[in-house]
N, C-alpha and C positions, 0 to 999 in steps of 0.2 A: 504494500500500500504506500502511496505517496501523494503529496499535494502539489498541484500545478498552480503556479502564480504567474500572471502576466504582468510585466513591467513595460507598459506602453511607451513611456518616454525613452527607454533605452532599446526598444524593439527586442526584448529578451523574454524568454519563457524560462522560469526557474522551476525545476522539479526537485523537491526536497522531501524531508521526512513528513509524515502525516501530521497535519496541523492539529493543535489541541483546541482551537476555537475557530468559528466561522468568520471569514473575511470576504468582502466583495472581491470579485475577480479571482477567487481561489476555488479550485476544483479538486476533489479527491479522486484518485485513480487507483484501480487494482494494479497488481504487479505486472500483468500481461500488457495492459495499455500503457503503463509507465515506461516499459522497455521499448515499446513500438512508437513512442511519441516522436513526432517530427514537427518542426516549426515552419511557419510560412516563409516564403522566399524573402531574404534580407533580414530575417530574425535569427537570433542565436539561442541555443538551448543550453542552459547551465544545469548540470546534474549535481546536486549536493548529496553526499553519502551520509548516512546516519551512523555515526560512530558509537552511539549509546546502545544500539541494538546488539543483541548477542550474536556472535558469529556462528556460522554453521559448524556442526561437529566435524572434526577431522578424522582421518584414519586412526590416529593415535588415541583419540577419545573413544572410538569404537573398540579398539583393542583393549584399552584399560577397562572398559565396561565388561567385555567378555572375560577378562582375567578375574575381575571381581566376582562375577557370577560363578565361574569355575571354582574359585576359592570358597565361596559360600556353600557350594554343593559338597564340599569335603570337610565337614566339621570335625570328624574324628582325626583326620590327618593333621589338621590345623592345631588341635589341642596337643597332639603328640609332639609336634615340632616345637611347640611353645614351651616344652619342658615338663610334660606330664599332665596329669589331670588336675582339675581345680579342687574344690572341696570334696571330700569323700561323700559319695552318695548323691552328688549334684547332677550327674548326667542322666537324662531320661533314657528309658529302654524302648527300643522299637518293637512293637508287637504286630504290626501289619503294614502293608504297602499296597497302594493302588496307583499305578502310573508313577508320576513324580511326587505324589503325596504320601506322607508317612503317618502312621498312627503311633503316637508316643505315650508311654505310661511313665509316671514318676517312679523312680526306684524305691521310694518310701512306701508305695502302696502295694 
């Protein structure tokens, strides 16, 4: 999404971040129309980038997320690598499994 503003005195069309309030001669555009925008002959188009918007995830972000999911799927290995078990009797006991879901029972019961 972007806001298009015409500056008639300078023969310029400014395409910038989405405006927070309505102004005369300002028009909100979807991403597709903002990319395809052209100006009349003799006019200049100025495209301002929104640096406050979050950037798109990179390949490194996706890999970090996948590694975190893999690590979370191996809780027994993680506690063993951390130097043994925590408090005695604190680990739940698996009593059933259905797909990726597990049924756990407290070791105290």
